[in-house]
C-alpha positions in Angstrom: 112.9 -43.4 73.7 115.4 -42.3 71.0 113.8 -41.2 67.7 115.7 -41.5 64.4 114.3 -39.6 61.4 115.6 -41.2 58.2 116.8 -38.5 55.9 116.4 -40.8 52.8 112.8 -41.6 53.8 112.1 -37.9 54.1 113.6 -37.3 50.7 111.5 -40.1 49.2 108.4 -38.7 50.7 109.4 -35.2 49.6 109.2 -33.9 53.1 111.5 -32.1 55.6 111.9 -31.9 59.4 109.8 -28.6 59.2 106.8 -30.2 57.5 103.6 -29.7 59.5 100.4 -31.6 60.1 97.0 -30.6 61.4 95.2 -33.0 63.7 92.3 -32.6 66.2 91.3 -35.9 67.8 90.1 -37.2 71.1 92.7 -38.8 73.4 94.0 -42.0 71.7 97.0 -44.1 72.1 100.3 -42.5 71.1 101.0 -45.0 68.4 97.6 -44.3 66.7 98.2 -40.5 66.9 101.7 -40.8 65.5 100.4 -43.0 62.7 97.7 -40.5 61.8 100.1 -37.6 61.8 102.8 -39.3 59.8 100.2 -40.6 57.3 99.4 -37.0 56.3 103.1 -36.6 55.3 103.4 -39.9 53.5 105.6 -41.2 56.3 105.4 -44.2 58.6 107.2 -45.4 61.7 108.5 -48.6 63.3 110.0 -49.5 66.6 113.4 -51.2 66.2 115.8 -52.4 68.9 114.9 -49.8 71.4 114.4 -46.7 69.1 111.6 -45.2 67.0 112.4 -44.9 63.3 110.5 -42.4 61.1 110.8 -42.9 57.4 108.8 -43.2 54.2 105.7 -45.5 54.4 107.3 -48.3 52.3 110.4 -48.5 54.4 108.7 -48.2 57.8 108.2 -51.9 58.2 110.9 -54.6 57.9 109.7 -57.9 56.6 110.4 -60.7 59.0 112.9 -62.3 56.6 115.0 -59.1 56.6 115.4 -58.8 60.3 118.4 -61.1 61.2 117.6 -61.2 64.9 114.0 -62.4 64.1 115.3 -65.2 61.9 118.5 -66.3 63.6 117.3 -65.5 67.2 114.1 -67.5 67.0 115.8 -70.5 65.3 118.6 -70.5 67.8 116.1 -70.4 70.7 114.1 -73.3 69.2 117.2 -75.4 68.9 118.2 -74.7 72.5 114.6 -75.5 73.7 114.7 -78.8 71.8 118.1 -79.8 73.3 117.0 -79.0 76.8 113.8 -80.9 76.2 115.7 -83.9 75.0 118.0 -83.9 78.0 115.2 -83.4 80.5 113.2 -86.3 79.0 115.8 -88.7 80.2 115.4 -87.6 83.8 111.6 -87.3 84.0 110.7 -90.4 82.0 109.7 -93.5 84.1 110.4 -95.9 81.3 113.5 -98.1 81.6 115.4 -98.9 78.5 114.8 -102.4 77.1 117.8 -104.7 76.7 117.5 -107.2 73.8 117.3 -110.8 75.1 116.3 -109.9 78.6 113.1 -111.5 79.9 110.5 -108.7 80.5 108.7 -110.9 83.1 111.7 -110.9 85.4 111.8 -107.1 85.4 
């Protein structure tokens, strides 16, 4: 997985690529170990579009409203699902349309 270290985030946290951490823990998931290490430096991380971004703690997470794929992508998928559902309903429904003035008993 590609890793991007945000130089602005390092500057905000007053750290460098040579900053060190000390950690001695039992085997834990990688995300937890990374979070603990970066916390010592005042840094955080987030996974975005196939890469790991390391930056200052405040910039590490993108709110949902700032990620355009989250907003537009989910809305678009919801519209497509609604359209497909509307079209499919015509084929799977067993109700026949009522014609005004037609005797229902004759049907």
